[in-house]
N, C-alpha and C positions, 0 to 999 in steps of 0.2 A: 208743694205739700211737704211738710216735715216727715222724714222717713218713719219716725215712730208712730205717726198718725195712720200708717198703713196697718198697724197691728190692731186687730179688733178683739172683742170678747170671744167671738167665734174661734179665732186663731188660738187664743189663750186657753180655751176649753179643750182643745185637742192637744196632743203630745208634741213636744219639740224633739226632733231627731238631730243628733250631731253625727255626721259621717266623717270618720277619721280615714285619711288617705295618705299613704306613702307607698310608692310603686315597687320598691325593691327591698330585699332583706337588708342591704347595706344602708338604705335610707332609714329604715327602722332602727338599725343598730347605731348609726352615727349622727343622724339628724335629730338629736334629743330635744333641742329647743323647738323645732317644728312640731314634734309630737306633744310636747308640753303645752304649746299654744293651742293645738287642736283639742286636746282634752279640756283645756280651760274654757272652751266654747260652751260647755255644759253650765259653767258658772254664769257666763254671759246670758245664756237663755233664762236662767232663774232670775237674774237681775232685771231682765226685760219683762218678767211677769209670768213665765211658764212655771207651773208647779210640777208637771210630769215631763221629765227629760230622759230620753234614752240615747245612749251612745252606741253606735255601730262601729266596731273596730275589727271584725273578723276578716276583713279584706286586706289588712296591713301586710305589706310585702308582696302583694299580687299585682302584676303588671296590667292585667286585664286583656292581654293579647291572647285571645282565644281561651282564656281560663275562666271558668264560671266563678262569679263572685257572689256568694250567698248573701253577703251583707247588702250589696247594692240591690239585689233582687228582693230582699226583705224590705228595704226602704221603698222601692217602687210598689210593692204589694200593699204596704201600709198607706202610701199616698192614695192608691186606687180605692182602698177601703175607707177613705176619709178619716183616718185616725190621726193624721199629721196636720199640725197647724203651721209649722215652720221647719225648714231644714237648714241647719247651721254648718258652715264650712269656712275655712280660712279664705278660700277663693272660690266663689260660686261656680265659675266655669271649669274648675277642676273636679267637680263632683263626679262627672262621667268621664270615661276614658276614650270615647270616640263620639263622632257627630251623631250617629244614630241614637246612642244612649242619651246624649245630651238633649236632643230634640224630643225624645220620648219623655224624659223627665220634665222638660219645660211644658210640654203639652198637657201631661197629666196634672202637674201642679196648677196650671192655669185653669183647667176644667174644674178641679175640686177646691180651688182657693187656698193653695199652700204657698206661703212666703219662702223665698230663698234669702238667707241672711249671711253675709260674709263681713270681712273686716272693713270694707268700703261702704256698704249700703244695705238697705232692706229692699228687696225686689219682689214685686208682685207680678208673676208671669201673666196674670189676667189683665194687666194694664199694658196698653200698646207700647208706650215708651220704654217701660221696663223690659218687656219681651224683646223689643228691638235691641236694647243695650245688652241683654243677656245673650241674644243670638250673635251679636258682633263679638262679644267676649269669648263665646264658645268657638267661633270661627278662628279668631286669633290664636286661641289655645291649640286648636287642631293644627293650624299652620306651624306653630312653634314645634309641635311634636314631629310633624312631617319634615320640617327643615332639619331638626336634630337627627332624624333617621337618615336623611340624605347625606348629611355631612359625615356621619359615622360610617355609613356604607362606603362613601368615597374614600375616606381615610383608611378603611380596612383594605380596599382594593389597592391603594397606593402602597401601603405597607406590605401587602402580599407580593407585590412586584419587586420590592426592594430586597426581600429575604434571599432570593437566589443570587442577586448581585453581591451580597455580602458573604457568600459562601456558606450560608446557613441552611441550605437545602437539605433534603433527605440524604442520609448516608448512602454511598455507593456500595453495591454488593460485588 
């Protein structure tokens, strides 16, 4: 099936949402090309036939680590209220910041018929193969984050052990 065949009149009758995500203030400040590409998804949504496009960007610079994200919550609420025809992002598996959020988003999108559209494909979480692929992509994304955290933690422990050896410990009184 051609990906664009997944888009129906019902999808186009509802709003397209573009969820903009950059996890840290430094990413927001320095990754300008990523931000430009993400905002450009609104134009892509219009080119694909959506008349009503909403950009959610209030979570820019929030890591999601225990921090409430009003934009993501607003997106989920709109999905559950059947206002959304499609959610656009640069990488679908990066929409959520953890596995629980990801699975919740997939489940709700599948139930109410919301497409997830990224740079690679148009996914319909109501289709078994798309749901499987999205699940795998979400797991890979989650493992990437976990691996990054492990490596960072290990490097911090190694560095903290080296500081006393370099004579850079706290001053003696």
